[in-house]
C-alpha positions as CSV (number, residue, x, y, z in Angstrom):
1,X,-29.1,-16.1,9.1
2,X,-28.0,-12.8,10.6
3,X,-26.8,-9.9,8.7
4,X,-23.6,-7.4,9.7
5,X,-25.6,-4.0,10.5
6,X,-22.6,-2.0,8.8
7,X,-21.9,-3.9,6.3
8,X,-25.7,-3.5,5.2
9,X,-26.5,0.3,6.0
10,X,-23.2,0.2,3.3
11,X,-23.3,0.3,-0.6
12,X,-22.7,-3.0,-2.7
13,X,-19.8,-1.3,-3.7
14,X,-17.9,-0.7,-0.8
15,X,-19.5,-3.8,0.9
16,X,-17.2,-5.6,-1.6
17,X,-14.3,-3.9,-1.2
18,X,-14.8,-4.6,2.9
19,X,-11.3,-7.0,3.9
20,X,-11.9,-11.0,3.6
21,X,-10.7,-12.9,7.1
22,X,-9.4,-15.7,5.4
23,X,-7.2,-13.4,3.1
24,X,-6.4,-11.3,6.2
25,X,-5.2,-13.8,8.1
26,X,-3.0,-15.5,5.0
27,X,-1.6,-11.8,4.5
28,X,-0.9,-12.2,9.2
29,X,0.6,-15.3,8.1
30,X,3.3,-13.8,5.6
31,X,4.0,-10.5,7.3
32,X,4.2,-12.8,10.5
33,X,7.4,-15.6,9.1
34,X,9.4,-11.7,7.9
35,X,12.3,-10.7,9.5
36,X,11.5,-7.1,10.5
37,X,14.2,-5.1,8.3
38,X,12.5,-6.8,5.3
39,X,9.3,-6.2,7.1
40,X,8.4,-2.3,5.3
41,X,9.8,-3.1,2.1
42,X,7.8,-6.1,1.5
43,X,5.4,-4.1,2.5
44,X,6.1,-0.8,0.5
45,X,5.9,-3.6,-2.6
46,X,2.8,-4.8,-1.6
47,X,1.1,-1.6,-1.6
48,X,2.4,-0.5,-4.6
49,X,1.1,-3.9,-6.3
50,X,-1.8,-3.0,-5.1
51,X,-2.3,0.7,-6.2
52,X,-1.1,-0.7,-9.5
53,X,-3.6,-3.8,-9.8
54,X,-6.6,-1.1,-8.7
55,X,-5.5,1.2,-11.4
56,X,-5.0,-0.7,-13.8
57,X,-8.6,-2.2,-13.0
58,X,-10.2,1.2,-13.3
59,X,-8.6,2.8,-15.7
60,X,-10.6,-0.7,-17.6
61,X,-14.3,0.5,-16.3
62,X,-14.6,4.6,-15.5
63,X,-15.6,6.5,-18.4
64,X,-16.6,9.6,-15.6
65,X,-14.3,13.2,-17.2
66,X,-13.9,14.6,-12.8
67,X,-14.0,10.5,-10.9
68,X,-13.4,11.3,-7.7
69,X,-11.7,7.6,-7.2
70,X,-9.0,8.4,-9.9
71,X,-8.5,11.7,-7.8
72,X,-7.5,9.3,-4.7
73,X,-6.1,6.2,-7.5
74,X,-3.3,9.5,-8.8
75,X,-2.6,10.2,-5.3
76,X,-2.2,7.0,-4.1
77,X,0.2,6.8,-7.4
78,X,1.7,9.7,-6.1
79,X,2.8,8.6,-3.0
80,X,4.3,5.4,-4.3
81,X,6.6,7.0,-6.7
82,X,7.6,8.9,-4.2
83,X,8.2,6.4,-2.3
84,X,10.2,4.9,-4.8
85,X,11.8,7.7,-6.1
86,X,13.6,8.6,-2.5
87,X,14.2,4.3,-2.0
88,X,15.7,3.8,-5.7
89,X,18.1,7.1,-5.1
90,X,22.0,5.2,-5.5
91,X,23.8,6.2,-2.9
92,X,27.6,5.0,-1.3
93,X,26.7,6.5,2.2
94,X,28.2,4.0,4.5
95,X,26.0,2.1,6.9
96,X,25.1,4.4,9.2
97,X,23.8,7.3,6.7
98,X,21.8,9.3,8.2
99,X,20.3,11.6,4.8
100,X,17.0,13.3,4.2
101,X,16.7,10.7,1.0
102,X,16.7,7.8,3.0
103,X,13.4,6.4,5.3
104,X,14.4,6.2,9.3
105,X,13.0,2.3,10.0
106,X,10.1,3.3,12.0
107,X,11.6,1.2,14.9
108,X,15.2,1.4,14.3
109,X,16.2,4.4,13.1
110,X,17.8,5.2,9.8
111,X,19.4,2.4,7.9
112,X,20.7,2.9,4.4
């Protein structure tokens, strides 16, 4: 039996949090099959759900007053909320809109 030295040096909880190869391949297949215009919204929505699941799971377990994990989850939830606020703002712009509240696509620039 061989042991991954990186994993062997990590605390058990951190080792359990490492990406699983089978799941990683499955998620990569999903993302690879998505049209480019849907890629970033899907990724943002998926990460939003993941942060929510982490938040719910930890909330049921944590009893520490100054928990670093709670603070990290709050930061992640704040980024998610900022993203949601920016992207859910109704706008009557034309398709070429470049208002500040629209997030630029990494390869195609601003899009509504």
